VOSEDREN-712515 format. One record per residue (C-alpha): residue number from 1; residue in three letters; x, y, z. Coordinates in steps of 0.001 Angstrom, whole numbers, plus 500000, padded with zeros to 6 digits. Example, Ala and Ser with C-alpha at 12.3 -4.5 7.8 and 13.67 -1.06 7.14 Angstrom:
<nuvexs>
 num residu     xx     yy     zz
   1    ALA 512300 495500 507800
   2    SER 513670 498940 507140
</nuvexs>
This chain:
<nuvexs>
 num residu     xx     yy     zz
   1    MET 854494 166583 297196
   2    ALA 854675 165889 293597
   3    ASP 851599 164978 291826
   4    THR 851886 161264 290861
   5    THR 848394 160788 289451
   6    ALA 848797 159305 285999
   7    THR 846612 160040 282876
   8    TYR 846616 158582 279382
   9    GLU 844815 160685 276757
  10    ASN 845339 161175 273024
  11    GLY 848511 159141 273080
  12    ILE 850227 161121 275819
  13    TYR 850956 159532 279400
  14    ARG 851371 162128 281844
  15    VAL 852685 161818 285459
  16    GLY 853286 165309 287057
  17    SER 855633 167335 284662
  18    VAL 856612 164102 282897
  19    ARG 855050 163195 279478
  20    LEU 855454 160324 277421
  21    SER 854097 160069 273894
  22    ASP 852843 156825 272689
  23    LEU 850599 157439 269755
  24    THR 850054 153572 269063
  25    GLY 849708 152460 272494
  26    ARG 851815 149552 272056
  27    LYS 854442 150615 274502
  28    ALA 857439 149791 272203
  29    LEU 860836 151452 272858
  30    PRO 862986 153099 270321
  31    ILE 866348 151481 270450
  32    GLY 868717 153116 268029
  33    VAL 865913 154986 266147
  34    SER 867047 158685 265736
  35    ASN 864157 159629 263131
  36    PHE 861784 161649 265168
  37    ARG 858705 161079 263115
  38    MET 859414 157294 263143
  39    VAL 859802 157531 266909
  40    MET 856462 159513 267519
  41    GLU 854549 157271 265114
  42    ASN 855665 153754 266441
  43    TYR 857358 154056 269742
  44    VAL 857154 155667 273125
  45    PHE 858901 158953 273246
  46    ILE 859920 160639 276563
  47    ASP 859103 164385 275935
  48    LYS 862364 166436 275521
  49    SER 860623 169070 273273
  50    LEU 861373 172095 275517
  51    LEU 864846 171876 273874
  52    ILE 862966 173746 270940
  53    ALA 862016 176455 273348
  54    ASP 865801 176652 274842
  55    VAL 866976 177099 271223
  56    LEU 864232 179733 270055
  57    ARG 864643 181855 273020
  58    MET 868065 182918 271542
  59    PRO 867655 184023 268147
  60    GLY 870916 184510 266496
  61    THR 873001 182167 268450
  62    SER 875008 179199 267533
  63    ASN 874516 176561 270175
  64    LEU 876765 173723 270693
  65    TYR 875398 170820 272784
  66    CYS 878248 168361 273923
  67    ARG 877067 164986 275305
  68    PRO 878225 161323 275382
  69    ARG 877351 159136 272561
  70    ARG 873937 157572 272552
  71    PHE 872589 160210 274751
  72    GLY 869762 161481 272363
  73    LYS 871635 164093 270363
  74    SER 870565 162879 266982
  75    LEU 867151 162377 267921
  76    ASN 866763 165778 269525
  77    LEU 868379 167402 266411
  78    ASP 865665 165549 264075
  79    MET 863091 166756 266599
  80    LEU 864229 170358 266091
  81    GLN 864379 169767 262015
  82    THR 860787 168292 262304
  83    PHE 859424 171035 264383
  84    LEU 861090 174140 262522
  85    GLU 861213 173192 258801
  86    ALA 858845 174474 256379
  87    PRO 857681 171550 254327
  88    VAL 860063 170646 251458
  89    LEU 858146 169151 248491
  90    GLY 859244 165353 247853
  91    SER 861055 165193 251347
  92    PRO 860132 162831 254181
  93    ASN 859198 166021 256305
  94    ALA 856582 167193 253737
  95    ALA 853739 166128 256011
  96    ASP 852387 168442 258489
  97    PRO 854379 168342 261822
  98    ARG 851904 169903 264012
  99    PRO 849988 166618 265072
 100    LEU 853413 165024 266253
 101    PHE 853719 168089 268666
 102    GLU 850314 168796 269830
 103    GLY 850401 166726 272954
 104    LEU 854070 167563 274018
 105    ALA 855403 170164 276259
 106    ILE 856532 172757 273520
 107    TRP 853042 172924 272238
 108    ASP 851681 174444 275728
 109    ALA 854886 176028 276830
 110    GLU 854510 179782 277774
 111    ASP 850784 179885 276350
 112    GLY 851823 178328 273048
 113    ARG 853884 181083 271976
 114    PHE 856359 178648 270005
 115    ARG 853519 177318 267894
 116    GLU 854193 179942 265361
 117    HIS 857595 178661 264643
 118    CYS 856398 175240 263718
 119    GLY 857049 174485 260075
 120    ALA 858172 178149 259619
 121    TYR 861978 177834 258538
 122    PRO 864200 176643 255664
 123    VAL 866518 174352 257297
 124    VAL 870114 173091 256421
 125    ARG 870933 169727 257908
 126    PHE 874279 167883 258079
 127    SER 875580 164793 260008
 128    PHE 879297 164119 259982
 129    ASN 879011 160759 261501
 130    ASP 880217 159018 258516
 131    VAL 883304 161119 258151
 132    LYS 885638 158846 260154
 133    LYS 888052 157611 257513
 134    ALA 891605 156978 257569
 135    ASP 892747 159799 255540
 136    TRP 891707 163423 254703
 137    ASP 891193 162549 250832
 138    LEU 888657 159908 251795
 139    GLY 887103 162078 254667
 140    TYR 886777 165291 252406
 141    GLY 885155 162922 249749
 142    VAL 882446 162081 252244
 143    VAL 881984 165681 253271
 144    LYS 881608 166747 249677
 145    ALA 878968 163844 249072
 146    ALA 877138 165121 252206
 147    LEU 877038 168517 250600
 148    SER 875874 167204 247402
 149    MET 873068 165427 248986
 150    GLU 871885 168303 251186
 151    TYR 871999 170815 248100
 152    GLY 870046 168357 246204
 153    ARG 867321 168164 248851
 154    HIS 866869 171921 248269
 155    GLY 867100 171147 244521
 156    TYR 863730 173361 244076
 157    LEU 866183 176240 244268
 158    LEU 867360 175661 240743
 159    ASN 863836 176644 239664
 160    SER 863637 179644 241899
 161    ASN 862685 183178 240309
 162    ALA 864629 184637 243318
 163    LEU 868058 183297 242137
 164    ASN 870238 184409 239451
 165    ASP 871947 182254 236647
 166    THR 875285 182569 238226
 167    GLU 873928 181251 241760
 168    LYS 871975 178400 239811
 169    GLU 875192 177564 238187
 170    ARG 877265 177226 241189
 171    PHE 874304 175600 243073
 172    GLY 874336 172967 240455
 173    ARG 878182 172451 240667
 174    ILE 877881 171464 244134
 175    VAL 874806 169255 243573
 176    ALA 876795 167473 240713
 177    GLY 879837 166958 243198
 178    LYS 882001 169092 240468
 179    ALA 882580 172261 242591
 180    SER 886031 173825 243358
 181    ASP 887605 173681 246809
 182    ALA 886501 177336 247304
 183    ASP 882971 176394 246413
 184    TYR 882917 173650 249139
 185    ALA 884837 175967 251745
 186    ALA 881940 178555 251356
 187    SER 879132 176062 250535
 188    LEU 877287 176358 254172
 189    LEU 877069 180097 253884
 190    PHE 876185 180065 250364
 191    LEU 873141 177729 250958
 192    THR 871651 179705 253635
 193    GLN 872028 182867 251615
 194    LEU 870147 181178 248663
 195    LEU 867455 179805 250945
 196    GLN 866789 183052 252515
 197    LYS 866496 184624 249139
 198    HIS 864044 182082 248066
 199    HIS 861959 181862 251239
 200    ASN 862557 185432 252452
 201    ARG 862845 183842 255724
 202    GLN 866038 183356 257859
 203    VAL 867494 179847 258020
 204    VAL 868033 177112 260666
 205    VAL 871346 175303 260603
 206    LEU 871526 171895 262271
 207    ILE 874919 169968 262357
 208    ASP 875181 166553 263870
 209    GLU 878312 165044 265362
 210    TYR 880574 167978 264123
 211    ASP 883520 166563 266064
 212    ALA 883489 163098 264328
 213    PRO 885789 164248 261416
 214    VAL 888115 166035 264129
 215    MET 888392 162906 266206
 216    ALA 889123 160781 263039
 217    GLY 891742 163413 262153
 218    TYR 893341 163297 265334
 219    THR 893567 159354 265210
 220    TYR 894755 159162 261665
 221    GLY 897039 161998 261498
 222    TYR 895098 164742 259639
 223    TYR 893790 166897 262511
 224    ASP 895215 170087 260862
 225    GLU 893808 169708 257569
 226    VAL 890006 168796 259115
 227    VAL 890079 171783 261647
 228    ALA 891214 174128 258677
 229    PHE 888294 173032 256566
 230    LEU 885847 173198 259428
 231    LYS 887019 176463 260806
 232    GLY 886560 178291 257442
 233    TRP 883170 176475 256575
 234    LEU 881486 177074 260013
 235    THR 882792 180558 260682
 236    GLY 881609 181864 257282
 237    ALA 878195 180607 257961
 238    LEU 877698 181194 261617
 239    LYS 879315 184514 262229
 240    ASP 877607 187824 260966
 241    ASN 875440 185754 258676
 242    ASN 872258 187798 258208
 243    ALA 870697 184684 256783
 244    LEU 871013 182783 259940
 245    ALA 868006 182451 262347
 246    VAL 869723 179932 264680
 247    ALA 872178 177151 264614
 248    VAL 872720 174186 266686
 249    LEU 875603 172015 266651
 250    THR 876118 168627 268509
 251    GLY 879050 166383 269366
 252    VAL 880786 164483 272136
 253    GLN 883960 166565 272665
 254    HIS 884002 170212 272710
 255    ILE 886788 171100 270222
 256    SER 888333 174356 271638
 257    LYS 887578 177650 270520
 258    GLU 891215 178444 269402
 259    SER 891069 175587 266872
 260    ILE 887750 175840 265203
 261    PHE 885648 178465 266725
 262    SER 888053 181188 267280
 263    ASP 886198 183835 265337
 264    LEU 882577 183121 266510
 265    ASN 881432 185557 269145
 266    ASN 877789 184289 269236
 267    LEU 878674 180400 270208
 268    ARG 876765 179127 273185
 269    VAL 878377 176058 274634
 270    ASP 876482 173640 276540
 271    THR 878256 170590 277987
 272    SER 877363 168399 281096
 273    LEU 878619 170914 283343
 274    ASN 876018 173685 282410
 275    VAL 872597 174139 283565
 276    ALA 870628 175735 280862
 277    SER 869418 172495 279115
 278    ASP 870560 170008 281557
 279    GLU 867332 168099 281395
 280    ARG 867225 167762 277632
 281    TYR 869633 164893 277321
 282    GLY 869463 161739 279535
 283    PHE 866334 160665 281494
 284    THR 865713 161833 284990
 285    GLN 864426 159704 287842
 286    ALA 860705 161054 287506
 287    GLU 860968 160187 283603
 288    VAL 862380 156454 284345
 289    ASP 859889 155901 287091
 290    ALA 857130 157158 284518
 291    LEU 858404 154791 281928
 292    ALA 858664 151722 284177
 293    THR 855123 152351 285712
 294    TYR 853626 152930 281988
 295    ARG 855267 149458 281104
 296    SER 854521 147649 284421
 297    GLN 858346 147225 285000
 298    THR 858661 149012 288177
 299    GLU 860306 145799 289748
 300    GLY 863547 146760 287649
 301    LEU 863858 150167 289210
 302    ASN 866433 149445 291842
 303    GLU 868562 147617 289670
 304    ALA 868324 150044 286762
 305    ARG 869445 152765 289146
 306    THR 872521 150982 289988
 307    TRP 873414 150171 286751
 308    TYR 872460 153145 284606
 309    ASP 871744 156217 286896
 310    GLY 874579 158466 288334
 311    TYR 875386 161051 285731
 312    ARG 875309 164574 286919
 313    PHE 874212 167272 284164
 314    GLY 874209 170619 285354
 315    ASN 871901 170702 288343
 316    VAL 870074 167263 287346
 317    ASP 870798 163637 288021
 318    VAL 870149 161513 284884
 319    TYR 870258 157847 283538
 320    ASN 872035 156748 280310
 321    PRO 868863 156768 277969
 322    TRP 870236 154084 275654
 323    SER 870978 151707 278561
 324    VAL 867789 152192 280474
 325    LEU 865723 151769 277232
 326    SER 867654 148583 276357
 327    TYR 867317 147314 279948
 328    PHE 863667 147632 279967
 329    ASN 863337 146371 276373
 330    HIS 865229 143231 277552
 331    GLU 862654 142625 280405
 332    CYS 864909 144057 283138
 333    VAL 868022 142184 282424
 334    ALA 871107 144291 283439
 335    ASP 873946 144270 280906
 336    VAL 876395 146471 279383
 337    TYR 874419 148022 276787
 338    TRP 876035 151371 276240
 339    GLY 879603 150312 276349
 340    ASN 878899 147540 273423
 341    THR 877322 149804 270884
 342    SER 880973 151038 269710
 343    GLY 884428 151261 270558
 344    ASN 885623 152773 273852
 345    GLY 888730 154205 272430
 346    VAL 889385 156946 274763
 347    LEU 889100 154751 277781
 348    ALA 890982 151886 276125
 349    ASP 893734 154194 275282
 350    MET 894081 155424 278701
 351    VAL 894318 152297 280485
 352    ARG 896763 150536 277885
 353    ASP 899030 153719 278003
 354    ALA 898545 154524 281753
 355    ASP 901627 155182 283891
 356    GLU 901871 154217 287639
 357    ALA 900383 157491 288805
 358    THR 897307 157220 286465
 359    LEU 896859 153398 287218
 360    GLY 896598 154448 290853
 361    LYS 893857 156911 290128
 362    LEU 891987 154261 287886
 363    TYR 892234 151750 290782
 364    ARG 890982 154388 293283
 365    LEU 887924 155163 290823
 366    LEU 887004 151516 291087
 367    GLU 886625 151270 294988
 368    PRO 883349 152001 296470
 369    SER 882524 155751 296438
 370    GLY 886006 156151 294788
 371    THR 886852 159548 293373
 372    VAL 889829 161445 292008
 373    GLU 890375 165079 292162
 374    GLU 891019 166646 288660
 375    PRO 890151 169841 286839
 376    LEU 888009 169963 283858
 377    ASP 888560 171937 280976
 378    THR 885866 171189 278402
 379    SER 887323 173003 275753
 380    VAL 890234 170355 274821
 381    VAL 892589 170623 272000
 382    PHE 893093 167237 270622
 383    PRO 896846 167451 270513
 384    ASP 896937 168581 274101
 385    VAL 896087 165090 275132
 386    GLY 899027 163780 276658
 387    VAL 900774 167144 276988
 388    ARG 898163 169321 278861
 389    GLU 897926 168014 282489
 390    GLY 894418 166997 282978
 391    ALA 893338 166896 279240
 392    LEU 892585 163168 279233
 393    TRP 890289 163471 282208
 394    SER 888423 166017 280599
 395    MET 887869 163878 277584
 396    LEU 886838 161029 279573
 397    TYR 884254 163299 281383
 398    LEU 882694 164543 278000
 399    ALA 882695 161096 276698
 400    GLY 880583 159784 279487
 401    TYR 883034 157715 281449
 402    LEU 883272 160067 284281
 403    THR 880973 162404 286101
 404    THR 881107 164966 289062
 405    ASP 878503 166423 291211
 406    ASP 880456 169635 291412
 407    THR 879119 171454 288402
 408    SER 879261 174799 289739
 409    LEU 881517 177651 287917
 410    PRO 881867 175454 284752
 411    GLY 884211 178086 283182
 412    MET 886784 177695 286052
 413    THR 889145 175275 284311
 414    ARG 891551 174939 287194
 415    ARG 889175 174141 289901
 416    LEU 889759 170729 291198
 417    ARG 886502 168516 291050
 418    PRO 885625 165071 292570
 419    LEU 885336 162624 289644
 420    ARG 883892 159503 289870
 421    ILE 882517 156487 287666
 422    PRO 878778 157270 287213
 423    ASN 877402 153674 287616
 424    GLU 877992 149846 287644
 425    GLU 877757 149633 283738
 426    ILE 880581 152168 283296
 427    ALA 882511 150533 286208
 428    GLN 882477 146993 284028
 429    LEU 883989 149000 281161
 430    TYR 886936 149997 283378
 431    ARG 887378 146596 284808
 432    GLY 887358 145149 281399
 433    GLU 889870 147382 280152
 434    ILE 892066 146691 283095
 435    ILE 891746 143116 282775
 436    ASP 892596 143081 279133
 437    ARG 895890 145019 279970
 438    PHE 896845 142706 282601
 439    THR 895881 139551 280702
 440    GLN 898081 140676 277893
 441    LEU 900737 141422 280423
 442    SER 900719 137907 282004
 443    GLY 900933 136159 278797
 444    GLY 897214 135272 278160
 445    ARG 894151 134284 280154
 446    ASP 895413 130790 281079
 447    ARG 898427 132250 282678
 448    LEU 896650 134765 284568
 449    ALA 894064 132214 285671
 450    ALA 897323 130276 286985
 451    LEU 898446 133165 288920
 452    HIS 895267 133629 290489
 453    ARG 894810 129980 291494
 454    ALA 898394 130128 292968
 455    PHE 897585 132912 294825
 456    ALA 894339 131416 296289
 457    GLU 895928 128006 297103
 458    GLY 899080 129265 298678
 459    ASP 901348 127941 295871
 460    GLU 904500 129713 296534
 461    ASP 906461 128268 293827
 462    GLY 903494 129142 291247
 463    VAL 903271 132667 292301
 464    THR 906918 133315 292176
 465    ALA 907415 131769 288659
 466    GLU 904445 133455 287092
 467    LEU 905473 136805 288716
 468    ALA 908927 136277 287446
 469    ASP 907985 135366 283895
 470    ILE 906002 138728 283771
 471    LEU 908764 140701 285073
 472    LEU 911289 139235 282607
 473    ARG 908879 139504 279392
 474    ALA 906846 142731 280045
 475    PRO 907644 145759 281984
 476    SER 910726 147950 281160
 477    TYR 912968 148000 284079
 478    TYR 912596 151781 284237
 479    ASP 908892 151279 284723
 480    LEU 909468 149406 288113
 481    ALA 911429 151999 289766
 482    SER 909702 152122 293259
 483    GLU 907649 150029 295853
 484    ASN 904584 151590 294473
 485    SER 905350 150555 290769
 486    TYR 905356 146836 291893
 487    HIS 902175 147602 294048
 488    MET 900398 148810 291020
 489    LEU 901429 145822 289114
 490    VAL 900357 143162 291506
 491    LEU 897025 145058 292077
 492    GLY 896224 145111 288244
 493    LEU 897014 141364 287954
 494    LEU 894517 140494 290592
 495    PHE 891553 141947 288807
 496    ASN 889172 139279 287443
 497    MET 890090 136486 289980
 498    ARG 887141 133782 289378
 499    GLY 884747 133993 292270
 500    TYR 886386 137107 293922
 501    ASP 885236 140796 294067
 502    THR 887389 143672 292603
 503    PRO 890608 144156 294515
 504    VAL 891068 146906 297039
 505    SER 894263 148821 297993
 506    ASN 895322 150973 300670
 507    ARG 892449 150637 302950
 508    GLU 892758 151236 306633
 509    ALA 892455 147834 308713
 510    GLY 893813 146945 312007
 511    ARG 896548 149267 312846
 512    GLY 897635 150625 309434
 513    ARG 896799 150198 305703
 514    PHE 897189 147142 303928
 515    ASP 898504 146964 300050
 516    VAL 896208 144532 298322
 517    ARG 893213 142581 299243
 518    VAL 890686 140317 297298
 519    THR 887840 139037 299175
 520    PRO 885462 136286 297746
 521    GLU 882106 137051 296381
 522    GLU 880828 134396 298744
 523    THR 882630 133966 302037
 524    ASP 882572 130019 301922
 525    ARG 883929 129916 298591
 526    GLY 887545 130507 299062
 527    PRO 890019 132229 301199
 528    ALA 890396 136113 301327
 529    VAL 893979 137125 300011
 530    LEU 895956 139809 301662
 531    VAL 899276 140967 300119
 532    GLU 901983 143058 301305
 533    VAL 904564 144345 298845
 534    LYS 908279 145397 299679
 535    TRP 910907 146633 297267
 536    ALA 914546 146568 297403
 537    ARG 916820 149065 295232
 538    PRO 918917 146658 293009
 539    GLY 922401 146489 294469
 540    SER 921182 147265 297952
 541    PRO 921967 144706 300776
 542    GLU 918172 144016 301041
 543    SER 918166 142949 297286
 544    THR 920420 140268 298096
 545    ASP 918020 138383 300278
 546    LEU 914539 138830 298940
 547    PRO 913080 135876 300746
 548    ALA 914017 137563 304019
 549    LEU 912283 140808 302775
 550    ALA 909147 138859 301839
 551    THR 909080 137429 305306
 552    THR 909222 140639 306735
 553    ALA 906194 141739 304683
 554    LEU 904286 138710 305657
 555    ALA 905045 139506 309238
 556    GLN 903563 143037 308787
 557    ILE 900329 141630 307770
 558    SER 899952 139842 311022
 559    ASP 901485 142372 313344
 560    ARG 899267 145101 312105
 561    ASN 896236 142905 311978
 562    TYR 895353 143862 308563
 563    ALA 892671 141161 308600
 564    ALA 890730 142785 311558
 565    ASP 887677 144050 309549
 566    LEU 886882 140741 307780
 567    PRO 884193 138742 309215
 568    ALA 885059 136650 312012
 569    GLY 886170 133039 311040
 570    THR 887160 134167 307580
 571    THR 890159 132173 306088
 572    VAL 892773 134590 305178
 573    ARG 895629 133737 302657
 574    LEU 898597 135971 303733
 575    TRP 901210 136760 301271
 576    GLY 904418 138634 301477
 577    LEU 905967 139538 298244
 578    ALA 909551 141236 297662
 579    PHE 910859 142667 294471
 580    SER 914095 144042 293279
 581    GLY 914580 144937 289357
 582    LYS 913447 141745 287544
 583    ASP 913728 139302 290721
 584    VAL 910779 138441 293018
 585    ALA 910409 136366 296292
 586    ALA 906985 135171 297631
 587    VAL 906244 133667 301182
 588    THR 902690 132624 302268
 589    THR 900696 131442 305168
 590    SER 897085 131081 306313
 591    THR 895061 132267 309164
 592    LEU 891662 132873 310495
 593    SER 890299 136362 311053
</nuvexs>
């Protein structure tokens, strides 16, 4: 049985193997703070310091950690810098870092063998978070400014006796922002070489959000330019560089080896499928339990699990750290915290552009315990999205909108894995994007609400008129070429009915499978709605009498007893819908289950 005895000593709260640092004792939570020293001196820190050991155990490697946004990547990178960097005069890290780490797991790990690395290395640190510009000239300008700033942070090199005048002159050009393109292309390698000469010690390279400029390049049309720059800039510094001790890069997406990392033979990639550092990002159940106990908020644990748990990283189940901290900080009020921190472009683009087959998979994901079987290739080339089958699912996975319990054999890119939505927070994001798509399709929120009322109230004319208007104004004729096409359309339109749960589809009930069903959140607040959809090929005999075809659909609901699994006495509104091209007929009746 796990040890659940809690202790608090010298600012460290310990339960079993979990450590929380709270040097002030105020129990404040660091929402959006990625400066490690600031967190340690002012807030509760859930100890992830063994990431330092993971990195130091593999000297000479370049480590790429890919995790969703707001999962602690920047804070962990700053922790690495704070631990490893030799104090730089005039820099915020000039203070002795050891008191910050003496209570953390890294200090005691392996009989304290990692302590000798504390404050021992020159460090180069870049963040590409701001390189998200609409064209490469602007983006390149931001890159050059960041290079100038990091060079300036090591401005003491201009007075170093270990450097010659030519090196100092070249260094000065980059500090001043007046260097040539060739200087900038080799600037990372050059800085590591100068630092090694001055310190007589190999250098640590830390790069945060390396993929941000690539994603911007893909979005705004300068993908080739940014990839060409990064490939040369990174390869020169990270491959066969005797000045390099170790490198750590972080990002959301794993840009494929073929496009950026093709020449690196020392790159160790760690995504959510990998086991090596699976506990270092996201919060485990034991960590969330300890945090809730420490803050006397254990009453919120069940709700927190439903809303923010559910990710599988390697062999570990984890919570979204941003969301669970926000939840406890807001006195255990559940909300969509992570989804509201920035745009959900990958998901929004998928839902907006989804074809009939993809919509069917999205609907399936939103059903209780819903999964889709798809392969995961985590090394996606951005131009492959929409071309290579499965590329978009892999992007959604890496971005945190999907997870899988099958994390074995991460290199098997053709292995079908059951993908699922991690938790209620992410499910809300999917529903929101689907609702947005079909609200626009229906002509606006008021028109969609009118359609919903007509379905619930049994208004045949209202349903027919609204659906006819949607068919005339919105989908291409060629997008509605089968019964399943109309089925997907109707299912999407029935999301967000006021007072109703998420619609479900193709469930076994009675003596078959119904097409669409929507049930009220409270049984006494409206009828359940059951819909059967039929389609007639334009020009066929059935297309000339759609009301008769709709009546056939309605009869099928009763004949096959699709309402059999509803609670006895439930009022059920039955609908038969028939479509052909841009034409529609609707008939309805009501019954008791």
